PDB file with one MODEL, atoms N, CA, C and O in Angstrom:
MODEL        1
ATOM      1  N   MET A   1      -1.514   8.055 -14.135  1.00  0.00           N
ATOM      2  CA  MET A   1      -1.059   7.150 -13.112  1.00  0.00           C
ATOM      3  C   MET A   1      -2.222   6.246 -12.711  1.00  0.00           C
ATOM      4  O   MET A   1      -3.366   6.691 -12.623  1.00  0.00           O
ATOM      5  N   SER A   2      -1.916   4.973 -12.469  1.00  0.00           N
ATOM      6  CA  SER A   2      -2.965   4.043 -12.071  1.00  0.00           C
ATOM      7  C   SER A   2      -3.358   4.266 -10.614  1.00  0.00           C
ATOM      8  O   SER A   2      -2.609   4.855  -9.834  1.00  0.00           O
ATOM      9  N   LYS A   3      -4.535   3.789 -10.272  1.00  0.00           N
ATOM     10  CA  LYS A   3      -5.039   3.955  -8.915  1.00  0.00           C
ATOM     11  C   LYS A   3      -4.203   3.164  -7.913  1.00  0.00           C
ATOM     12  O   LYS A   3      -3.921   3.644  -6.815  1.00  0.00           O
ATOM     13  N   TYR A   4      -3.809   1.957  -8.294  1.00  0.00           N
ATOM     14  CA  TYR A   4      -3.039   1.089  -7.414  1.00  0.00           C
ATOM     15  C   TYR A   4      -1.588   0.995  -7.872  1.00  0.00           C
ATOM     16  O   TYR A   4      -1.277   1.192  -9.046  1.00  0.00           O
ATOM     17  N   TYR A   5      -0.723   0.695  -6.935  1.00  0.00           N
ATOM     18  CA  TYR A   5       0.688   0.475  -7.243  1.00  0.00           C
ATOM     19  C   TYR A   5       0.817  -0.795  -8.073  1.00  0.00           C
ATOM     20  O   TYR A   5       0.190  -1.808  -7.762  1.00  0.00           O
ATOM     21  N   SER A   6       1.619  -0.746  -9.118  1.00  0.00           N
ATOM     22  CA  SER A   6       1.855  -1.906  -9.985  1.00  0.00           C
ATOM     23  C   SER A   6       3.308  -2.336  -9.861  1.00  0.00           C
ATOM     24  O   SER A   6       4.187  -1.703 -10.447  1.00  0.00           O
ATOM     25  N   PRO A   7       3.581  -3.400  -9.109  1.00  0.00           N
ATOM     26  CA  PRO A   7       4.961  -3.849  -8.931  1.00  0.00           C
ATOM     27  C   PRO A   7       5.496  -4.540 -10.173  1.00  0.00           C
ATOM     28  O   PRO A   7       4.735  -4.975 -11.037  1.00  0.00           O
ATOM     29  N   ASP A   8       6.816  -4.634 -10.248  1.00  0.00           N
ATOM     30  CA  ASP A   8       7.485  -5.368 -11.325  1.00  0.00           C
ATOM     31  C   ASP A   8       7.497  -6.836 -10.924  1.00  0.00           C
ATOM     32  O   ASP A   8       8.333  -7.256 -10.125  1.00  0.00           O
ATOM     33  N   LEU A   9       6.580  -7.610 -11.472  1.00  0.00           N
ATOM     34  CA  LEU A   9       6.474  -9.017 -11.103  1.00  0.00           C
ATOM     35  C   LEU A   9       7.561  -9.881 -11.723  1.00  0.00           C
ATOM     36  O   LEU A   9       7.705 -11.050 -11.365  1.00  0.00           O
ATOM     37  N   GLY A  10       8.327  -9.317 -12.650  1.00  0.00           N
ATOM     38  CA  GLY A  10       9.462 -10.042 -13.224  1.00  0.00           C
ATOM     39  C   GLY A  10      10.583 -10.205 -12.220  1.00  0.00           C
ATOM     40  O   GLY A  10      11.265 -11.230 -12.205  1.00  0.00           O
ATOM     41  N   THR A  11      10.775  -9.209 -11.388  1.00  0.00           N
ATOM     42  CA  THR A  11      11.830  -9.290 -10.377  1.00  0.00           C
ATOM     43  C   THR A  11      11.339  -9.917  -9.076  1.00  0.00           C
ATOM     44  O   THR A  11      12.128 -10.522  -8.350  1.00  0.00           O
ATOM     45  N   ASN A  12      10.045  -9.781  -8.769  1.00  0.00           N
ATOM     46  CA  ASN A  12       9.496 -10.346  -7.553  1.00  0.00           C
ATOM     47  C   ASN A  12       8.059 -10.815  -7.811  1.00  0.00           C
ATOM     48  O   ASN A  12       7.110 -10.062  -7.593  1.00  0.00           O
ATOM     49  N   PRO A  13       7.903 -12.065  -8.277  1.00  0.00           N
ATOM     50  CA  PRO A  13       6.550 -12.547  -8.592  1.00  0.00           C
ATOM     51  C   PRO A  13       5.656 -12.709  -7.362  1.00  0.00           C
ATOM     52  O   PRO A  13       4.440 -12.830  -7.506  1.00  0.00           O
ATOM     53  N   GLU A  14       6.218 -12.714  -6.181  1.00  0.00           N
ATOM     54  CA  GLU A  14       5.446 -12.869  -4.943  1.00  0.00           C
ATOM     55  C   GLU A  14       5.193 -11.539  -4.250  1.00  0.00           C
ATOM     56  O   GLU A  14       4.893 -11.515  -3.056  1.00  0.00           O
ATOM     57  N   ASP A  15       5.307 -10.443  -4.970  1.00  0.00           N
ATOM     58  CA  ASP A  15       5.102  -9.123  -4.387  1.00  0.00           C
ATOM     59  C   ASP A  15       3.703  -9.037  -3.769  1.00  0.00           C
ATOM     60  O   ASP A  15       2.724  -9.405  -4.418  1.00  0.00           O
ATOM     61  N   PRO A  16       3.594  -8.553  -2.520  1.00  0.00           N
ATOM     62  CA  PRO A  16       2.280  -8.491  -1.870  1.00  0.00           C
ATOM     63  C   PRO A  16       1.324  -7.469  -2.478  1.00  0.00           C
ATOM     64  O   PRO A  16       0.148  -7.439  -2.116  1.00  0.00           O
ATOM     65  N   PHE A  17       1.806  -6.632  -3.395  1.00  0.00           N
ATOM     66  CA  PHE A  17       0.955  -5.647  -4.057  1.00  0.00           C
ATOM     67  C   PHE A  17       0.451  -6.129  -5.418  1.00  0.00           C
ATOM     68  O   PHE A  17      -0.230  -5.383  -6.121  1.00  0.00           O
ATOM     69  N   ALA A  18       0.780  -7.373  -5.800  1.00  0.00           N
ATOM     70  CA  ALA A  18       0.401  -7.911  -7.110  1.00  0.00           C
ATOM     71  C   ALA A  18      -1.120  -7.968  -7.267  1.00  0.00           C
ATOM     72  O   ALA A  18      -1.843  -8.313  -6.331  1.00  0.00           O
ATOM     73  N   ARG A  19      -1.587  -7.623  -8.462  1.00  0.00           N
ATOM     74  CA  ARG A  19      -3.015  -7.655  -8.789  1.00  0.00           C
ATOM     75  C   ARG A  19      -3.214  -8.459 -10.066  1.00  0.00           C
ATOM     76  O   ARG A  19      -2.333  -8.524 -10.922  1.00  0.00           O
ATOM     77  N   ASP A  20      -4.385  -9.067 -10.175  1.00  0.00           N
ATOM     78  CA  ASP A  20      -4.693  -9.849 -11.372  1.00  0.00           C
ATOM     79  C   ASP A  20      -5.196  -8.927 -12.482  1.00  0.00           C
ATOM     80  O   ASP A  20      -5.201  -7.705 -12.333  1.00  0.00           O
ATOM     81  N   ALA A  21      -5.614  -9.521 -13.586  1.00  0.00           N
ATOM     82  CA  ALA A  21      -6.056  -8.742 -14.747  1.00  0.00           C
ATOM     83  C   ALA A  21      -7.293  -7.896 -14.451  1.00  0.00           C
ATOM     84  O   ALA A  21      -7.525  -6.881 -15.107  1.00  0.00           O
ATOM     85  N   ASP A  22      -8.084  -8.312 -13.467  1.00  0.00           N
ATOM     86  CA  ASP A  22      -9.287  -7.560 -13.089  1.00  0.00           C
ATOM     87  C   ASP A  22      -9.003  -6.503 -12.030  1.00  0.00           C
ATOM     88  O   ASP A  22      -9.913  -5.788 -11.610  1.00  0.00           O
ATOM     89  N   GLY A  23      -7.751  -6.399 -11.597  1.00  0.00           N
ATOM     90  CA  GLY A  23      -7.386  -5.408 -10.595  1.00  0.00           C
ATOM     91  C   GLY A  23      -7.574  -5.882  -9.157  1.00  0.00           C
ATOM     92  O   GLY A  23      -7.446  -5.088  -8.225  1.00  0.00           O
ATOM     93  N   LYS A  24      -7.876  -7.168  -8.965  1.00  0.00           N
ATOM     94  CA  LYS A  24      -8.054  -7.701  -7.620  1.00  0.00           C
ATOM     95  C   LYS A  24      -6.695  -8.067  -7.021  1.00  0.00           C
ATOM     96  O   LYS A  24      -5.820  -8.596  -7.706  1.00  0.00           O
ATOM     97  N   LEU A  25      -6.541  -7.781  -5.753  1.00  0.00           N
ATOM     98  CA  LEU A  25      -5.311  -8.073  -5.035  1.00  0.00           C
ATOM     99  C   LEU A  25      -5.119  -9.587  -4.948  1.00  0.00           C
ATOM    100  O   LEU A  25      -5.979 -10.295  -4.425  1.00  0.00           O
ATOM    101  N   VAL A  26      -3.994 -10.080  -5.459  1.00  0.00           N
ATOM    102  CA  VAL A  26      -3.732 -11.511  -5.505  1.00  0.00           C
ATOM    103  C   VAL A  26      -3.415 -12.065  -4.118  1.00  0.00           C
ATOM    104  O   VAL A  26      -3.904 -13.135  -3.756  1.00  0.00           O
ATOM    105  N   ARG A  27      -2.614 -11.360  -3.351  1.00  0.00           N
ATOM    106  CA  ARG A  27      -2.188 -11.850  -2.040  1.00  0.00           C
ATOM    107  C   ARG A  27      -2.945 -11.129  -0.910  1.00  0.00           C
ATOM    108  O   ARG A  27      -2.338 -10.661   0.053  1.00  0.00           O
ATOM    109  N   ARG A  28      -4.239 -11.050  -1.039  1.00  0.00           N
ATOM    110  CA  ARG A  28      -5.079 -10.373  -0.052  1.00  0.00           C
ATOM    111  C   ARG A  28      -4.900 -10.978   1.340  1.00  0.00           C
ATOM    112  O   ARG A  28      -4.916 -10.246   2.329  1.00  0.00           O
ATOM    113  N   SER A  29      -4.732 -12.280   1.435  1.00  0.00           N
ATOM    114  CA  SER A  29      -4.578 -12.931   2.741  1.00  0.00           C
ATOM    115  C   SER A  29      -3.310 -12.463   3.461  1.00  0.00           C
ATOM    116  O   SER A  29      -3.252 -12.457   4.690  1.00  0.00           O
ATOM    117  N   TYR A  30      -2.304 -12.075   2.687  1.00  0.00           N
ATOM    118  CA  TYR A  30      -1.071 -11.533   3.285  1.00  0.00           C
ATOM    119  C   TYR A  30      -1.402 -10.306   4.124  1.00  0.00           C
ATOM    120  O   TYR A  30      -0.929 -10.166   5.252  1.00  0.00           O
ATOM    121  N   TRP A  31      -2.216  -9.426   3.566  1.00  0.00           N
ATOM    122  CA  TRP A  31      -2.576  -8.173   4.243  1.00  0.00           C
ATOM    123  C   TRP A  31      -3.619  -8.381   5.330  1.00  0.00           C
ATOM    124  O   TRP A  31      -3.533  -7.765   6.392  1.00  0.00           O
ATOM    125  N   LEU A  32      -4.594  -9.229   5.086  1.00  0.00           N
ATOM    126  CA  LEU A  32      -5.669  -9.437   6.052  1.00  0.00           C
ATOM    127  C   LEU A  32      -5.197 -10.191   7.290  1.00  0.00           C
ATOM    128  O   LEU A  32      -5.824 -10.104   8.345  1.00  0.00           O
ATOM    129  N   GLY A  33      -4.099 -10.929   7.169  1.00  0.00           N
ATOM    130  CA  GLY A  33      -3.540 -11.656   8.301  1.00  0.00           C
ATOM    131  C   GLY A  33      -2.694 -10.799   9.228  1.00  0.00           C
ATOM    132  O   GLY A  33      -2.257 -11.267  10.280  1.00  0.00           O
ATOM    133  N   MET A  34      -2.463  -9.559   8.850  1.00  0.00           N
ATOM    134  CA  MET A  34      -1.628  -8.653   9.656  1.00  0.00           C
ATOM    135  C   MET A  34      -2.471  -7.850  10.637  1.00  0.00           C
ATOM    136  O   MET A  34      -3.636  -7.545  10.382  1.00  0.00           O
ATOM    137  N   SER A  35      -1.852  -7.518  11.761  1.00  0.00           N
ATOM    138  CA  SER A  35      -2.498  -6.590  12.693  1.00  0.00           C
ATOM    139  C   SER A  35      -2.387  -5.184  12.111  1.00  0.00           C
ATOM    140  O   SER A  35      -1.611  -4.956  11.183  1.00  0.00           O
ATOM    141  N   ASP A  36      -3.154  -4.250  12.647  1.00  0.00           N
ATOM    142  CA  ASP A  36      -3.084  -2.869  12.169  1.00  0.00           C
ATOM    143  C   ASP A  36      -1.669  -2.314  12.313  1.00  0.00           C
ATOM    144  O   ASP A  36      -1.168  -1.644  11.410  1.00  0.00           O
ATOM    145  N   GLN A  37      -1.032  -2.590  13.438  1.00  0.00           N
ATOM    146  CA  GLN A  37       0.327  -2.089  13.672  1.00  0.00           C
ATOM    147  C   GLN A  37       1.300  -2.648  12.640  1.00  0.00           C
ATOM    148  O   GLN A  37       2.190  -1.931  12.181  1.00  0.00           O
ATOM    149  N   SER A  38       1.146  -3.910  12.272  1.00  0.00           N
ATOM    150  CA  SER A  38       2.022  -4.518  11.263  1.00  0.00           C
ATOM    151  C   SER A  38       1.800  -3.895   9.889  1.00  0.00           C
ATOM    152  O   SER A  38       2.751  -3.694   9.133  1.00  0.00           O
ATOM    153  N   VAL A  39       0.547  -3.591   9.567  1.00  0.00           N
ATOM    154  CA  VAL A  39       0.252  -2.949   8.280  1.00  0.00           C
ATOM    155  C   VAL A  39       0.903  -1.566   8.240  1.00  0.00           C
ATOM    156  O   VAL A  39       1.496  -1.191   7.229  1.00  0.00           O
ATOM    157  N   VAL A  40       0.799  -0.815   9.320  1.00  0.00           N
ATOM    158  CA  VAL A  40       1.416   0.511   9.375  1.00  0.00           C
ATOM    159  C   VAL A  40       2.927   0.390   9.178  1.00  0.00           C
ATOM    160  O   VAL A  40       3.507   1.151   8.403  1.00  0.00           O
ATOM    161  N   LEU A  41       3.560  -0.537   9.856  1.00  0.00           N
ATOM    162  CA  LEU A  41       5.008  -0.720   9.709  1.00  0.00           C
ATOM    163  C   LEU A  41       5.381  -1.157   8.297  1.00  0.00           C
ATOM    164  O   LEU A  41       6.364  -0.670   7.739  1.00  0.00           O
ATOM    165  N   ALA A  42       4.604  -2.072   7.714  1.00  0.00           N
ATOM    166  CA  ALA A  42       4.884  -2.535   6.351  1.00  0.00           C
ATOM    167  C   ALA A  42       4.773  -1.403   5.339  1.00  0.00           C
ATOM    168  O   ALA A  42       5.550  -1.332   4.387  1.00  0.00           O
ATOM    169  N   MET A  43       3.807  -0.524   5.551  1.00  0.00           N
ATOM    170  CA  MET A  43       3.588   0.562   4.600  1.00  0.00           C
ATOM    171  C   MET A  43       4.507   1.760   4.823  1.00  0.00           C
ATOM    172  O   MET A  43       4.714   2.551   3.903  1.00  0.00           O
ATOM    173  N   THR A  44       5.057   1.907   6.015  1.00  0.00           N
ATOM    174  CA  THR A  44       5.911   3.065   6.294  1.00  0.00           C
ATOM    175  C   THR A  44       7.399   2.724   6.294  1.00  0.00           C
ATOM    176  O   THR A  44       8.225   3.563   5.933  1.00  0.00           O
ATOM    177  N   GLN A  45       7.749   1.501   6.696  1.00  0.00           N
ATOM    178  CA  GLN A  45       9.162   1.143   6.808  1.00  0.00           C
ATOM    179  C   GLN A  45       9.525  -0.119   6.040  1.00  0.00           C
ATOM    180  O   GLN A  45      10.702  -0.462   5.926  1.00  0.00           O
ATOM    181  N   GLY A  46       8.527  -0.807   5.517  1.00  0.00           N
ATOM    182  CA  GLY A  46       8.773  -2.075   4.838  1.00  0.00           C
ATOM    183  C   GLY A  46       8.471  -2.030   3.359  1.00  0.00           C
ATOM    184  O   GLY A  46       8.914  -1.128   2.647  1.00  0.00           O
ATOM    185  N   VAL A  47       7.707  -3.018   2.898  1.00  0.00           N
ATOM    186  CA  VAL A  47       7.457  -3.203   1.469  1.00  0.00           C
ATOM    187  C   VAL A  47       6.751  -2.030   0.793  1.00  0.00           C
ATOM    188  O   VAL A  47       6.874  -1.860  -0.420  1.00  0.00           O
ATOM    189  N   GLY A  48       6.023  -1.227   1.544  1.00  0.00           N
ATOM    190  CA  GLY A  48       5.286  -0.118   0.945  1.00  0.00           C
ATOM    191  C   GLY A  48       5.904   1.246   1.150  1.00  0.00           C
ATOM    192  O   GLY A  48       5.308   2.255   0.772  1.00  0.00           O
ATOM    193  N   ALA A  49       7.083   1.303   1.738  1.00  0.00           N
ATOM    194  CA  ALA A  49       7.701   2.587   2.069  1.00  0.00           C
ATOM    195  C   ALA A  49       7.947   3.474   0.841  1.00  0.00           C
ATOM    196  O   ALA A  49       7.893   4.699   0.946  1.00  0.00           O
ATOM    197  N   HIS A  50       8.211   2.875  -0.301  1.00  0.00           N
ATOM    198  CA  HIS A  50       8.557   3.641  -1.516  1.00  0.00           C
ATOM    199  C   HIS A  50       7.349   4.048  -2.362  1.00  0.00           C
ATOM    200  O   HIS A  50       7.505   4.724  -3.379  1.00  0.00           O
ATOM    201  N   ILE A  51       6.171   3.648  -1.957  1.00  0.00           N
ATOM    202  CA  ILE A  51       4.962   3.895  -2.739  1.00  0.00           C
ATOM    203  C   ILE A  51       4.405   5.286  -2.429  1.00  0.00           C
ATOM    204  O   ILE A  51       4.389   5.694  -1.267  1.00  0.00           O
ATOM    205  N   PRO A  52       3.950   6.019  -3.448  1.00  0.00           N
ATOM    206  CA  PRO A  52       3.357   7.349  -3.217  1.00  0.00           C
ATOM    207  C   PRO A  52       2.100   7.274  -2.346  1.00  0.00           C
ATOM    208  O   PRO A  52       1.401   6.260  -2.339  1.00  0.00           O
ATOM    209  N   ASN A  53       1.824   8.339  -1.623  1.00  0.00           N
ATOM    210  CA  ASN A  53       0.695   8.380  -0.692  1.00  0.00           C
ATOM    211  C   ASN A  53      -0.650   8.069  -1.333  1.00  0.00           C
ATOM    212  O   ASN A  53      -1.473   7.386  -0.723  1.00  0.00           O
ATOM    213  N   ASP A  54      -0.895   8.556  -2.555  1.00  0.00           N
ATOM    214  CA  ASP A  54      -2.197   8.298  -3.177  1.00  0.00           C
ATOM    215  C   ASP A  54      -2.405   6.810  -3.440  1.00  0.00           C
ATOM    216  O   ASP A  54      -3.527   6.315  -3.332  1.00  0.00           O
ATOM    217  N   GLN A  55      -1.340   6.094  -3.783  1.00  0.00           N
ATOM    218  CA  GLN A  55      -1.445   4.659  -4.008  1.00  0.00           C
ATOM    219  C   GLN A  55      -1.537   3.901  -2.685  1.00  0.00           C
ATOM    220  O   GLN A  55      -2.192   2.861  -2.613  1.00  0.00           O
ATOM    221  N   LYS A  56      -0.884   4.415  -1.636  1.00  0.00           N
ATOM    222  CA  LYS A  56      -1.027   3.806  -0.307  1.00  0.00           C
ATOM    223  C   LYS A  56      -2.472   3.926   0.163  1.00  0.00           C
ATOM    224  O   LYS A  56      -3.042   2.967   0.684  1.00  0.00           O
ATOM    225  N   ARG A  57      -3.065   5.109  -0.024  1.00  0.00           N
ATOM    226  CA  ARG A  57      -4.460   5.324   0.365  1.00  0.00           C
ATOM    227  C   ARG A  57      -5.389   4.343  -0.339  1.00  0.00           C
ATOM    228  O   ARG A  57      -6.245   3.725   0.294  1.00  0.00           O
ATOM    229  N   ALA A  58      -5.214   4.203  -1.653  1.00  0.00           N
ATOM    230  CA  ALA A  58      -6.056   3.296  -2.435  1.00  0.00           C
ATOM    231  C   ALA A  58      -5.894   1.857  -1.950  1.00  0.00           C
ATOM    232  O   ALA A  58      -6.878   1.125  -1.848  1.00  0.00           O
ATOM    233  N   HIS A  59      -4.675   1.454  -1.655  1.00  0.00           N
ATOM    234  CA  HIS A  59      -4.425   0.090  -1.191  1.00  0.00           C
ATOM    235  C   HIS A  59      -5.064  -0.144   0.179  1.00  0.00           C
ATOM    236  O   HIS A  59      -5.696  -1.177   0.402  1.00  0.00           O
ATOM    237  N   LEU A  60      -4.902   0.808   1.088  1.00  0.00           N
ATOM    238  CA  LEU A  60      -5.483   0.664   2.425  1.00  0.00           C
ATOM    239  C   LEU A  60      -7.006   0.594   2.367  1.00  0.00           C
ATOM    240  O   LEU A  60      -7.619  -0.187   3.094  1.00  0.00           O
ATOM    241  N   GLU A  61      -7.613   1.397   1.517  1.00  0.00           N
ATOM    242  CA  GLU A  61      -9.068   1.338   1.343  1.00  0.00           C
ATOM    243  C   GLU A  61      -9.482  -0.023   0.790  1.00  0.00           C
ATOM    244  O   GLU A  61     -10.487  -0.592   1.218  1.00  0.00           O
ATOM    245  N   ASP A  62      -8.710  -0.543  -0.158  1.00  0.00           N
ATOM    246  CA  ASP A  62      -9.025  -1.808  -0.791  1.00  0.00           C
ATOM    247  C   ASP A  62      -8.972  -2.971   0.200  1.00  0.00           C
ATOM    248  O   ASP A  62      -9.773  -3.900   0.089  1.00  0.00           O
ATOM    249  N   ILE A  63      -8.062  -2.943   1.153  1.00  0.00           N
ATOM    250  CA  ILE A  63      -7.957  -4.042   2.121  1.00  0.00           C
ATOM    251  C   ILE A  63      -8.792  -3.782   3.380  1.00  0.00           C
ATOM    252  O   ILE A  63      -8.702  -4.527   4.356  1.00  0.00           O
ATOM    253  N   GLY A  64      -9.595  -2.731   3.348  1.00  0.00           N
ATOM    254  CA  GLY A  64     -10.486  -2.448   4.462  1.00  0.00           C
ATOM    255  C   GLY A  64      -9.804  -1.840   5.673  1.00  0.00           C
ATOM    256  O   GLY A  64     -10.280  -1.980   6.800  1.00  0.00           O
ATOM    257  N   ARG A  65      -8.688  -1.166   5.438  1.00  0.00           N
ATOM    258  CA  ARG A  65      -7.946  -0.540   6.533  1.00  0.00           C
ATOM    259  C   ARG A  65      -7.839   0.968   6.341  1.00  0.00           C
ATOM    260  O   ARG A  65      -6.805   1.565   6.642  1.00  0.00           O
ATOM    261  N   GLY A  66      -8.893   1.573   5.845  1.00  0.00           N
ATOM    262  CA  GLY A  66      -8.918   3.009   5.606  1.00  0.00           C
ATOM    263  C   GLY A  66      -8.676   3.819   6.868  1.00  0.00           C
ATOM    264  O   GLY A  66      -8.235   4.966   6.798  1.00  0.00           O
ATOM    265  N   SER A  67      -8.961   3.234   8.009  1.00  0.00           N
ATOM    266  CA  SER A  67      -8.742   3.939   9.277  1.00  0.00           C
ATOM    267  C   SER A  67      -7.258   4.172   9.570  1.00  0.00           C
ATOM    268  O   SER A  67      -6.916   4.954  10.457  1.00  0.00           O
ATOM    269  N   LEU A  68      -6.382   3.499   8.832  1.00  0.00           N
ATOM    270  CA  LEU A  68      -4.940   3.634   9.058  1.00  0.00           C
ATOM    271  C   LEU A  68      -4.287   4.682   8.162  1.00  0.00           C
ATOM    272  O   LEU A  68      -3.083   4.918   8.262  1.00  0.00           O
ATOM    273  N   ILE A  69      -5.065   5.307   7.296  1.00  0.00           N
ATOM    274  CA  ILE A  69      -4.496   6.249   6.334  1.00  0.00           C
ATOM    275  C   ILE A  69      -3.714   7.363   7.020  1.00  0.00           C
ATOM    276  O   ILE A  69      -2.617   7.702   6.577  1.00  0.00           O
ATOM    277  N   ASP A  70      -4.250   7.936   8.087  1.00  0.00           N
ATOM    278  CA  ASP A  70      -3.546   9.020   8.775  1.00  0.00           C
ATOM    279  C   ASP A  70      -2.238   8.554   9.406  1.00  0.00           C
ATOM    280  O   ASP A  70      -1.302   9.343   9.537  1.00  0.00           O
ATOM    281  N   ASP A  71      -2.162   7.276   9.799  1.00  0.00           N
ATOM    282  CA  ASP A  71      -0.939   6.738  10.391  1.00  0.00           C
ATOM    283  C   ASP A  71       0.106   6.406   9.332  1.00  0.00           C
ATOM    284  O   ASP A  71       1.307   6.460   9.598  1.00  0.00           O
ATOM    285  N   VAL A  72      -0.351   6.063   8.141  1.00  0.00           N
ATOM    286  CA  VAL A  72       0.554   5.622   7.076  1.00  0.00           C
ATOM    287  C   VAL A  72       0.990   6.774   6.167  1.00  0.00           C
ATOM    288  O   VAL A  72       2.169   6.885   5.834  1.00  0.00           O
ATOM    289  N   CYS A  73       0.071   7.608   5.774  1.00  0.00           N
ATOM    290  CA  CYS A  73       0.350   8.670   4.804  1.00  0.00           C
ATOM    291  C   CYS A  73       0.717   9.954   5.534  1.00  0.00           C
ATOM    292  O   CYS A  73      -0.145  10.699   6.001  1.00  0.00           O
ATOM    293  N   VAL A  74       1.999  10.186   5.617  1.00  0.00           N
ATOM    294  CA  VAL A  74       2.493  11.390   6.274  1.00  0.00           C
ATOM    295  C   VAL A  74       2.265  12.570   5.347  1.00  0.00           C
ATOM    296  O   VAL A  74       2.613  12.530   4.168  1.00  0.00           O
ATOM    297  N   GLN A  75       1.679  13.611   5.894  1.00  0.00           N
ATOM    298  CA  GLN A  75       1.430  14.801   5.081  1.00  0.00           C
ATOM    299  C   GLN A  75       2.729  15.563   4.884  1.00  0.00           C
ATOM    300  O   GLN A  75       3.497  15.780   5.822  1.00  0.00           O
ATOM    301  N   GLU A  76       2.953  15.959   3.653  1.00  0.00           N
ATOM    302  CA  GLU A  76       4.135  16.731   3.340  1.00  0.00           C
ATOM    303  C   GLU A  76       3.867  18.207   3.638  1.00  0.00           C
ATOM    304  O   GLU A  76       2.877  18.777   3.178  1.00  0.00           O
ATOM    305  N   VAL A  77       4.754  18.806   4.405  1.00  0.00           N
ATOM    306  CA  VAL A  77       4.612  20.214   4.756  1.00  0.00           C
ATOM    307  C   VAL A  77       5.552  21.013   3.860  1.00  0.00           C
ATOM    308  O   VAL A  77       6.765  20.801   3.858  1.00  0.00           O
ATOM    309  N   LEU A  78       4.974  21.925   3.107  1.00  0.00           N
ATOM    310  CA  LEU A  78       5.776  22.752   2.217  1.00  0.00           C
ATOM    311  C   LEU A  78       6.152  24.041   2.923  1.00  0.00           C
ATOM    312  O   LEU A  78       5.332  24.631   3.626  1.00  0.00           O
ATOM    313  N   PRO A  79       7.388  24.478   2.739  1.00  0.00           N
ATOM    314  CA  PRO A  79       7.798  25.732   3.374  1.00  0.00           C
ATOM    315  C   PRO A  79       7.057  26.915   2.742  1.00  0.00           C
ATOM    316  O   PRO A  79       6.681  26.850   1.572  1.00  0.00           O
ATOM    317  N   PRO A  80       6.846  27.992   3.503  1.00  0.00           N
ATOM    318  CA  PRO A  80       6.171  29.162   2.932  1.00  0.00           C
ATOM    319  C   PRO A  80       7.023  29.802   1.838  1.00  0.00           C
ATOM    320  O   PRO A  80       8.253  29.753   1.861  1.00  0.00           O
ATOM    321  N   GLU A  81       6.331  30.393   0.896  1.00  0.00           N
ATOM    322  CA  GLU A  81       7.041  31.030  -0.228  1.00  0.00           C
ATOM    323  C   GLU A  81       7.544  32.392   0.158  1.00  0.00           C
ATOM    324  O   GLU A  81       8.163  33.075  -0.658  1.00  0.00           O
TER     325      GLU A  81
ENDMDL
END
């Protein structure tokens, strides 16, 4: 699995998670223009809701919002065996 989420750019070429050939975020200004609360909502209820936690963590670190990881990545609690 890749470190970052790779969207299907054929169906949505303006996806905010799009990266160039070097792995740099193409729409970085989209994320940097958001408040912390907006980023949390986008990642939990919006465009990033379907992305696995490890890829959310990598994305948040990449945009300099690592402090939001605990708010965005809900820990899965497994029932006792």
